[in-house]
C-alpha positions as CSV (number, residue, x, y, z in Angstrom):
1,M,14.2,-13.1,3.1
2,P,15.4,-10.2,5.4
3,I,15.9,-10.9,9.1
4,R,14.4,-8.2,11.3
5,F,14.5,-7.7,15.1
6,N,12.3,-5.9,17.6
7,Y,11.2,-6.4,21.1
8,C,8.3,-8.6,22.3
9,P,5.5,-6.4,23.7
10,H,4.8,-9.1,26.3
11,C,8.2,-9.7,27.8
12,N,10.3,-6.9,26.3
13,E,13.0,-9.5,25.2
14,K,14.7,-8.9,21.8
15,I,13.2,-11.2,19.1
16,M,14.4,-11.9,15.6
17,F,12.3,-13.1,12.6
18,R,12.5,-13.6,8.9
19,I,9.9,-11.6,6.9
20,D,9.3,-11.1,3.2
21,L,6.8,-9.0,1.2
22,G,4.8,-12.2,0.6
23,D,4.1,-12.4,4.4
24,I,2.1,-9.1,4.4
25,D,-0.9,-7.6,2.6
26,T,0.8,-5.1,0.3
27,S,-2.5,-3.3,-0.4
28,Q,-2.3,-1.6,3.0
29,Y,0.5,0.0,5.0
30,P,1.2,-0.4,7.8
31,A,0.4,-4.0,7.2
32,P,-0.2,-6.3,10.2
33,V,1.7,-9.5,10.6
34,Y,1.5,-11.9,13.5
35,I,4.7,-12.9,15.3
36,I,4.9,-15.7,17.8
37,H,7.8,-15.3,20.3
38,E,9.3,-18.8,20.3
39,D,10.7,-18.8,23.9
40,K,9.9,-21.1,26.8
41,S,9.3,-18.2,29.1
42,C,7.0,-16.3,26.7
43,G,5.5,-18.1,23.6
44,K,2.9,-15.4,23.1
45,L,1.5,-14.0,19.8
46,S,1.6,-10.3,19.0
47,T,0.6,-8.1,16.0
48,F,3.4,-6.2,14.4
49,Y,2.8,-3.6,11.7
50,V,5.3,-3.2,8.9
51,D,5.8,-0.6,6.2
52,S,6.8,-1.2,2.5
53,L,10.5,-1.5,3.5
54,L,9.5,-4.2,6.1
55,R,10.3,-1.9,9.0
56,I,8.3,-2.2,12.2
57,S,6.2,0.9,12.8
58,Y,4.4,-0.3,15.9
59,K,3.3,-3.4,17.7
60,E,0.3,-4.5,19.8
61,L,-0.2,-7.2,22.5
62,D,-3.3,-8.7,20.9
63,K,-4.0,-10.4,17.6
64,K,-5.6,-7.7,15.4
65,P,-7.5,-8.6,12.2
66,G,-5.9,-8.2,8.8
67,G,-2.7,-10.2,9.1
68,I,-2.3,-12.9,6.5
69,K,0.6,-14.8,8.0
70,T,1.9,-15.9,11.4
71,I,5.7,-15.9,11.7
72,R,7.6,-17.6,14.4
73,S,10.6,-15.8,15.9
74,I,14.1,-17.2,15.5
75,K,15.7,-18.4,18.6
């Protein structure tokens, strides 16, 4: 399970999370996945879009339809 990082679109802090192909809908790319920023000062959910190599292509503040799994960030 690869560990990826990006920045939270709510607080702009660096977040890390584990993601696997089983966490996304492989019938569509970029595939949405929900990430919860596990931090006392944030704790918000965002939609991240990943490609077939599990790279983040873009992110949005809101929960957008289509994600199949919610992933919690690693502290």
